[in-house]
TORTORVO-785227 format. One line per field, with one value per residue (C-alpha): x, y, z; residue in one letter; residue number from 0. Coordinates in pm, 1 decimal. Each point is the difference from the previous one (the first is absolute). Example, Ala and Ser with C-alpha at 12.3 -4.5 7.8 and 13.67 -1.06 7.14 Angstrom:
TORTORVO-785227
px <- (1230.0  137.0) .
py <- (-450.0  344.0) .
pz <- (780.0  -66.0) .
type <- (A  S) .
seq <- (0  1) .
***
This chain:
TORTORVO-785227
px <- (-2583.8  248.1  205.0  32.0  272.2  61.8  379.2  21.2  -115.2  300.7  373.5  240.8  141.0  7.4  -243.8  -290.1  43.9  -266.0  219.3  14.0  -379.1  -33.6  224.1  -192.9  -329.1  131.8  57.2  -358.3  -137.2  -0.2  113.0  -98.1  151.8  -30.2  234.5  -31.4  141.5  356.9  268.4  315.4  -124.3  220.1  -7.3  -332.3  -34.6  266.5  -49.7  -253.9  225.5  44.9  -272.5  -224.3  -170.2  -353.8  80.5  -46.2  120.7  -71.2  193.8  -72.7  203.2  374.9  114.1  340.5  294.4  2.7  -346.1  -47.7  336.0  13.3  -350.2  -88.7  -316.7  -206.1  -90.1  65.2  -101.7  167.8  -223.4  277.5  376.4  198.2  302.9  320.4  54.3  -333.4  -27.9  338.5  49.5  -343.7  -72.1  -327.4  -318.6  -79.6  82.3  -141.2  129.2  -202.5  293.2  375.0  199.7  311.1  346.6  95.7  -334.9  -29.0  341.3  72.1  -342.4  -54.2  -320.0  -326.3  -167.3  40.3  -121.2  120.4  -184.0  281.3  370.3  217.5  283.0  349.9  108.2  -321.2  2.8  354.3  86.6  -338.2  -13.2  -253.4  -275.4  -115.2  -196.9  -3.1  -131.4  123.2  -169.2  235.3  372.3  250.6  287.2  280.3  113.6  -315.0  13.9  359.1  113.0  -327.6  0.9  -333.5  83.7  -105.9  -323.5  -89.9  21.8  -205.0  247.6  -53.0  11.0  -70.6  -181.7  107.7  -226.2  157.9  -336.3  -162.0  -332.5  -26.0  -232.2  -281.0  37.7  147.0  283.0  305.6  366.8  246.0  314.5  186.3  -135.7  283.7  221.1  227.8  292.2  61.6  -302.5  -23.4  340.2  171.4  -320.3  23.2  -359.1  -328.1  -45.2  -114.6  -228.9  28.2  -222.1  274.3  -89.9  257.9  282.3  90.4  127.2  364.1  260.0  163.6  -303.2  49.3  238.9  20.6  -310.2  -60.1  -270.4  -153.7  -298.4  -339.1  -131.4  -346.3  18.5  94.8  -302.2  -232.9  134.0  -50.9  -318.7  -243.3  158.2  -29.2  -366.5  -59.6  194.5  -239.6  -300.3  134.7  129.7  -151.9  340.5  -85.8  238.0  -85.3  -94.9  267.4  287.6  41.1  -59.5  313.8  -53.5  -365.0  58.0  -62.4  321.7  87.7  84.7  341.6  78.9  -116.5  135.2  356.7  125.5  278.1  130.8  308.6  306.9  105.0  302.1  317.4  134.4  331.8  288.4  112.1  360.8  -87.9  174.4  310.0  39.5  37.3  256.6  -233.2) .
py <- (-251.8  282.4  178.9  366.5  197.0  375.0  -7.5  370.9  -85.7  -226.6  54.9  -94.9  -303.5  -173.7  -210.7  236.8  42.1  -99.5  -273.6  -173.0  24.6  -166.2  -293.2  -56.0  15.9  -259.2  -249.3  67.1  -98.4  319.3  -43.9  323.3  337.4  354.0  264.1  369.5  330.6  -127.5  256.0  -209.5  -280.5  -306.1  -379.3  -62.1  -367.8  -99.4  -228.8  -234.1  -302.6  -283.7  -86.4  306.0  -102.0  134.1  340.2  318.5  342.2  328.1  306.4  363.5  309.6  5.5  -331.2  -17.2  -236.6  -380.3  -54.0  -368.2  -100.2  -371.4  -58.7  -360.0  -41.1  314.5  250.5  370.0  288.4  339.0  270.5  254.2  13.9  -225.8  86.8  -193.5  -369.0  -117.9  -376.8  -77.3  -372.6  -58.4  -372.6  -24.7  189.2  295.7  369.8  265.7  358.3  266.7  240.1  0.9  -175.6  96.9  -134.3  -366.9  -126.7  -378.7  -33.5  -368.4  -107.4  -371.8  -2.2  172.2  176.2  378.9  270.3  361.5  252.3  256.0  5.4  -156.6  197.8  -138.8  -354.0  -197.4  -378.6  -16.1  -350.0  -140.2  -378.7  -270.3  105.0  361.0  108.2  379.2  241.5  361.2  217.9  294.1  -18.4  -15.6  224.3  -253.9  -340.0  -179.6  -362.4  15.5  -343.6  -152.2  -373.5  -118.5  -310.2  -53.9  189.3  -260.4  -267.4  171.9  268.7  372.0  296.7  370.1  158.7  361.6  180.5  347.3  172.4  313.8  179.2  315.3  291.8  -179.7  -303.7  -215.4  -244.4  110.2  -106.5  184.7  137.0  -310.9  -305.5  6.4  307.4  -133.0  -235.3  -340.2  -158.7  -360.4  49.1  -319.4  -201.5  -378.4  -90.2  133.5  247.3  349.4  46.9  354.8  174.8  147.4  -0.3  270.5  -193.7  280.5  -229.1  -90.5  -222.5  292.8  20.4  -359.9  -158.6  -373.3  -46.1  -27.5  117.2  -271.3  -7.6  -100.7  -336.9  -148.5  -174.8  325.9  174.2  -283.9  37.8  374.4  44.0  -107.9  257.5  270.1  -93.9  39.5  325.7  115.2  -93.4  190.8  316.2  12.6  -25.7  -206.8  -267.7  47.5  368.4  133.5  -235.1  -150.7  326.9  150.5  325.0  -85.9  -356.0  -312.7  -199.8  -358.9  -37.4  -139.0  333.2  205.3  -172.8  -99.0  -231.9  60.2  -314.1  -97.1  -47.1  -367.3  -63.3  -45.4  -350.7  -43.2  -55.2  -359.6  100.0  199.3  -240.5  -16.4  375.7  -52.5  -272.3  -285.6) .
pz <- (1550.8  -55.6  264.7  -102.4  180.6  8.8  28.4  80.2  353.1  63.3  60.9  -283.3  183.3  336.1  200.4  -65.3  -377.0  -251.6  -149.7  337.9  25.6  -341.0  90.2  323.6  -190.7  -244.9  279.4  115.1  -340.2  -208.8  -360.7  -177.5  87.4  -136.3  142.8  -88.3  117.1  4.4  84.0  11.3  223.9  -45.0  -12.8  -177.4  -83.7  253.2  298.3  -158.8  37.3  -247.6  -249.7  -3.3  -325.7  -27.7  150.6  -204.0  115.5  -182.8  115.6  -89.6  71.9  62.4  148.5  167.3  -22.4  16.1  -146.2  -79.6  145.3  71.4  -135.2  -75.3  -203.1  55.9  -272.9  55.2  -226.9  36.9  -149.3  -46.6  43.3  229.9  211.1  70.2  76.9  -140.9  -29.6  149.8  74.5  -152.9  -28.6  -191.6  -76.7  -221.1  19.4  -233.7  10.4  -180.8  -8.7  63.0  269.8  194.4  76.9  45.4  -122.9  59.7  160.3  61.2  -129.3  -44.5  -204.4  -70.6  -290.4  -13.1  -239.7  6.3  -215.8  16.5  83.8  266.7  158.9  53.1  83.2  -55.3  44.8  135.5  128.7  -104.8  -27.7  -81.6  -239.3  30.4  -309.2  -39.0  -264.9  19.6  -259.8  43.9  61.7  288.3  102.7  30.3  128.3  -113.1  121.1  122.2  123.1  -124.4  77.8  -135.3  -202.2  -360.4  -77.1  -262.3  270.3  269.2  105.1  39.9  -235.2  -40.9  -294.5  -50.5  -245.6  7.6  -53.8  139.3  -39.0  -210.0  79.6  -183.0  225.0  -275.3  64.9  -199.3  6.6  220.0  -163.0  109.7  179.7  254.6  49.6  272.5  41.2  159.4  -162.4  124.5  161.2  123.3  -42.5  -7.3  -90.4  -131.9  -285.1  -86.4  -299.2  -130.2  -249.5  -217.2  -370.7  -77.0  166.1  239.7  274.7  -56.7  161.3  179.6  229.0  112.1  246.4  -47.3  -214.9  -371.3  -239.5  -217.1  -237.3  133.7  -114.3  -21.4  336.8  169.6  -150.6  101.9  353.5  41.2  -206.0  277.5  231.4  -263.5  -45.6  372.1  -13.7  -273.5  212.5  300.4  -165.1  -347.0  -170.8  -306.0  -120.1  -366.4  -14.9  236.3  77.5  -346.1  -184.1  -154.2  -192.2  -53.9  -118.9  205.7  -5.4  74.4  371.6  -89.1  -167.2  297.2  310.3  86.2  269.6  250.9  163.4  203.4  -211.7  4.3  218.8  -196.3  -3.9  176.4  -245.0  -29.5  63.0  312.0  236.7  -218.7  35.2  374.4  -52.0  93.1) .
type <- (X  X  X  X  X  X  X  X  X  X  X  X  X  X  X  X  X  X  X  X  X  X  X  X  X  X  X  X  X  X  X  X  X  X  X  X  X  X  X  X  X  X  X  X  X  X  X  X  X  X  X  X  X  X  X  X  X  X  X  X  X  X  X  X  X  X  X  X  X  X  X  X  X  X  X  X  X  X  X  X  X  X  X  X  X  X  X  X  X  X  X  X  X  X  X  X  X  X  X  X  X  X  X  X  X  X  X  X  X  X  X  X  X  X  X  X  X  X  X  X  X  X  X  X  X  X  X  X  X  X  X  X  X  X  X  X  X  X  X  X  X  X  X  X  X  X  X  X  X  X  X  X  X  X  X  X  X  X  X  X  X  X  X  X  X  X  X  X  X  X  X  X  X  X  X  X  X  X  X  X  X  X  X  X  X  X  X  X  X  X  X  X  X  X  X  X  X  X  X  X  X  X  X  X  X  X  X  X  X  X  X  X  X  X  X  X  X  X  X  X  X  X  X  X  X  X  X  X  X  X  X  X  X  X  X  X  X  X  X  X  X  X  X  X  X  X  X  X  X  X  X  X  X  X  X  X  X  X  X  X  X  X  X  X  X  X  X  X  X  X  X  X  X  X  X  X  X  X) .
seq <- (0  1  2  3  4  5  6  7  8  9  10  11  12  13  14  15  16  17  18  19  20  21  22  23  24  25  26  27  28  29  30  31  32  33  34  35  36  37  38  39  40  41  42  43  44  45  46  47  48  49  50  51  52  53  54  55  56  57  58  59  60  61  62  63  64  65  66  67  68  69  70  71  72  73  74  75  76  77  78  79  80  81  82  83  84  85  86  87  88  89  90  91  92  93  94  95  96  97  98  99  100  101  102  103  104  105  106  107  108  109  110  111  112  113  114  115  116  117  118  119  120  121  122  123  124  125  126  127  128  129  130  131  132  133  134  135  136  137  138  139  140  141  142  143  144  145  146  147  148  149  150  151  152  153  154  155  156  157  158  159  160  161  162  163  164  165  166  167  168  169  170  171  172  173  174  175  176  177  178  179  180  181  182  183  184  185  186  187  188  189  190  191  192  193  194  195  196  197  198  199  200  201  202  203  204  205  206  207  208  209  210  211  212  213  214  215  216  217  218  219  220  221  222  223  224  225  226  227  228  229  230  231  232  233  234  235  236  237  238  239  240  241  242  243  244  245  246  247  248  249  250  251  252  253  254  255  256  257  258  259  260  261  262  263  264  265  266  267  268  269  270  271  272  273  274  275  276  277) .
***
């Protein structure tokens, strides 16, 4: 059974909002929700408690802030643009956004699988930890994954794939002028990685703050390929015909993607104590 809600009949927040109705319905056994007519109503996917696996929510219209915040297992599909604070402190589950998303996307997230068809605004994935796995097909304004603390992606940690693509007036996926125009990319991060589609090498060290750009290797590609395949299924952005195409030629993935990782901490000099007279 599916609970279909006309959100235009509800206030944007509070005890009588549609999001509160959904959480109450969940605890009464409902697992499938469709919400339409959204005009800024907030908190969709919130309040379901721990382990909400098996729940699917589809939202249509203009959802408000905090969608999917704190979600733990449910799947939520946004059929349009999102607002600010989507997926903050997300623990697990899946979020699909058929558009752009706003500020501080996935702030403090601990896990989950997320796909964004368009762009993210400023400061996405700040202070994220654990193992979030995120594909952003567009770009971000600035401070992407600042203070990211998501371990080693090759050992189960988290990562972001930034494709730097957009759709032309024919609906074809084409590269943006630069995959990331801002500054403080992966600033002060201590774990995780960002995989950037950047065949022209437009990203440079001046855009970083504590990270380093290194070539992609085969293990990295094996890691992100399943997510790019799912991204293709969701949005029609082909791995071979779109993402790996460079000036009409399909290139090797290692020539197309680059990796940004935390810069290894410098080893303390052996004579450090002597300098202090020890």
